[in-house]
C-alpha positions as CSV (number, residue, x, y, z in Angstrom):
1,M,19.6,-28.4,12.7
2,A,20.5,-27.5,8.9
3,K,21.3,-24.0,8.0
4,R,19.2,-22.5,5.6
5,I,21.0,-21.7,2.5
6,S,20.0,-18.0,1.7
7,P,18.1,-17.5,-1.6
8,K,21.1,-15.6,-3.3
9,K,23.4,-18.6,-2.7
10,L,20.7,-21.1,-3.8
11,I,20.1,-19.1,-7.0
12,D,23.9,-18.7,-7.7
13,E,24.5,-22.8,-7.2
14,W,21.9,-23.4,-9.4
15,F,23.3,-20.9,-12.2
16,K,26.7,-22.6,-11.7
17,T,24.9,-25.9,-12.4
18,M,22.6,-25.2,-15.1
19,K,25.3,-23.1,-16.9
20,P,26.8,-25.4,-19.4
21,H,23.1,-27.0,-20.2
22,L,21.7,-23.6,-20.9
23,A,24.8,-22.5,-23.0
24,R,24.5,-25.3,-25.4
25,G,20.9,-24.7,-26.0
26,N,18.9,-27.6,-27.4
27,S,20.6,-27.6,-31.1
28,Q,23.2,-29.8,-30.0
29,L,20.9,-32.4,-28.7
30,A,20.4,-35.9,-30.1
31,P,16.7,-36.6,-31.3
32,P,15.3,-38.2,-28.2
33,T,14.5,-41.9,-28.1
34,P,10.7,-42.6,-26.8
35,G,12.3,-43.4,-23.4
36,A,14.1,-40.4,-23.2
37,Q,11.1,-38.3,-24.3
38,Q,9.2,-40.1,-21.4
39,R,11.8,-39.4,-18.7
40,R,12.1,-35.4,-19.8
41,R,8.3,-35.3,-19.6
42,K,8.0,-36.7,-16.3
43,R,10.9,-34.4,-14.7
44,T,9.5,-31.6,-16.7
45,R,5.8,-32.4,-14.7
46,K,7.8,-32.8,-11.6
47,L,9.7,-29.6,-12.1
48,A,6.5,-27.9,-12.6
49,R,4.9,-29.5,-9.4
50,L,8.2,-28.1,-7.3
51,L,7.8,-24.5,-9.0
52,A,3.9,-24.1,-8.6
53,K,3.8,-23.1,-5.0
54,P,6.7,-20.5,-4.5
55,L,5.7,-18.9,-8.1
56,N,2.0,-18.8,-7.2
57,K,2.8,-17.7,-3.6
58,A,5.0,-14.7,-5.2
59,F,2.3,-13.9,-7.8
60,E,-0.3,-13.6,-5.1
61,R,2.0,-11.5,-2.4
62,S,2.8,-9.0,-5.2
63,G,-0.8,-9.2,-6.6
64,L,0.4,-9.6,-10.1
65,D,-1.1,-12.0,-12.6
66,A,0.4,-15.3,-13.6
67,D,-1.5,-15.2,-17.0
68,N,-0.1,-11.8,-18.4
69,D,3.3,-11.8,-19.9
70,K,3.9,-8.1,-18.6
71,H,2.9,-9.4,-15.0
72,W,6.1,-12.1,-15.3
73,T,8.6,-9.5,-16.4
74,Q,7.7,-7.2,-13.1
75,L,8.0,-10.1,-10.9
76,L,11.3,-11.4,-12.4
77,T,12.6,-7.8,-12.0
78,L,11.4,-7.2,-8.5
79,L,12.7,-10.6,-7.6
80,A,16.2,-10.0,-9.2
81,F,16.4,-6.5,-7.2
82,A,15.1,-8.5,-3.7
83,V,18.2,-11.0,-4.4
84,Y,20.8,-9.2,-6.0
85,G,20.4,-5.5,-5.7
86,G,20.8,-6.2,-1.9
87,R,23.7,-4.3,0.7
88,D,26.9,-4.2,-0.5
89,R,29.9,-5.2,1.1
90,G,31.1,-4.2,4.6
91,Q,29.6,-3.4,8.1
92,P,25.7,-4.1,8.5
93,K,23.7,-0.9,8.4
94,Q,22.7,0.4,11.9
95,W,19.5,2.1,10.2
96,S,17.1,-0.3,8.8
97,R,14.7,0.6,6.1
98,K,12.0,0.3,8.7
99,K,13.9,2.8,11.2
100,L,14.3,5.1,8.3
101,R,10.7,5.1,7.4
102,R,10.0,5.3,11.0
103,L,12.1,8.8,11.1
104,R,10.7,10.1,7.9
105,D,7.1,9.6,9.3
106,D,7.9,11.1,12.3
107,V,9.4,14.4,10.8
108,A,6.3,14.5,8.5
109,Q,3.9,14.3,11.5
110,I,5.6,17.0,13.2
111,K,5.5,19.2,9.8
112,A,2.0,18.3,9.4
113,N,1.4,19.7,12.7
114,N,3.5,22.8,12.3
115,P,3.9,23.6,8.5
116,S,6.0,26.6,9.2
117,L,8.8,24.3,10.3
118,T,11.8,23.1,8.2
119,E,13.3,20.2,8.1
120,E,16.2,21.0,10.1
121,E,13.9,22.1,13.1
122,C,11.8,19.0,12.9
123,C,14.9,17.2,13.3
124,K,16.0,19.2,16.7
125,R,12.4,18.5,17.5
126,L,12.9,15.0,17.8
127,L,15.9,14.9,19.6
128,K,14.9,17.4,22.3
129,S,11.4,15.3,22.5
130,E,10.4,12.9,25.2
131,G,7.7,10.0,25.0
132,Q,7.3,8.6,21.5
133,H,9.5,10.4,19.7
134,S,12.7,9.7,21.8
135,R,13.7,6.8,20.2
136,Y,16.3,8.7,18.1
137,D,19.8,8.9,20.4
138,V,22.2,10.5,17.9
139,K,23.7,13.4,17.1
140,F,21.8,16.4,15.0
141,A,23.9,15.9,12.0
142,T,23.4,12.3,12.1
143,L,19.5,12.8,12.3
144,R,19.7,15.1,9.3
145,R,21.8,12.8,7.3
146,K,19.5,9.7,8.0
147,L,16.5,11.9,7.4
148,Q,18.1,12.6,3.8
149,D,18.6,8.7,3.4
150,A,15.0,8.2,4.3
151,K,13.7,10.4,1.8
152,K,16.1,8.8,-0.9
153,L,14.4,5.4,0.3
154,D,11.3,6.7,-0.8
155,Q,12.3,7.7,-4.0
156,E,13.8,4.0,-4.6
157,D,10.1,2.6,-3.6
158,R,8.4,5.0,-6.0
159,L,10.9,3.7,-8.6
160,I,10.2,0.1,-7.7
161,A,6.3,0.8,-7.5
162,A,6.5,2.0,-11.3
163,S,8.8,-0.9,-12.1
164,G,5.9,-2.5,-13.9
165,E,5.2,0.2,-16.1
166,E,5.7,-0.4,-19.9
167,S,8.5,2.3,-20.4
168,V,10.1,1.3,-17.2
169,L,10.4,-2.3,-18.7
170,S,11.5,-1.6,-22.1
171,E,14.1,0.8,-20.7
172,I,15.5,-2.3,-18.3
173,S,15.3,-4.4,-21.6
174,K,17.2,-1.8,-23.6
175,T,19.7,-1.1,-20.4
176,L,20.3,-5.4,-20.5
177,K,20.8,-5.7,-24.2
178,D,23.4,-2.6,-24.4
179,R,25.5,-4.1,-21.5
180,T,25.9,-7.4,-23.7
């Protein structure tokens, strides 16, 4: 069975192949002959058919509209984050995003039942509890630190959700222009 190439590697390979063509642009191309124009149109149609399915799927899953230019920018931003904004070098994370969200939700549930409890006391209860919350087999300090990571993750999720707002998109564009 063939090994599947990760999206990041696939895009990096495509960039490596296309960079010389993208850099020179259309200005250096000789006027195409009728046969070359026909081949180019054929390649363009083939590429459009090839890209239609994944693009439609991306727009459907994100709930964005392909006819809206702002939604294209938002989708590009989200996909770039998904491909290149991921994990850093080093050992894989022991706590997944799902596990961090579960911790945040468990603490919120305990706090909802007992509003006077602090987050620290909620973490202590999670470590003592049996049944549903017995999934945390770590030290108190670790659980407390992971709760902070879960709260940061929540803030990051809110930022990503806001990435479609006009002010955020213009700030992203400005930041990218400043870097070049």
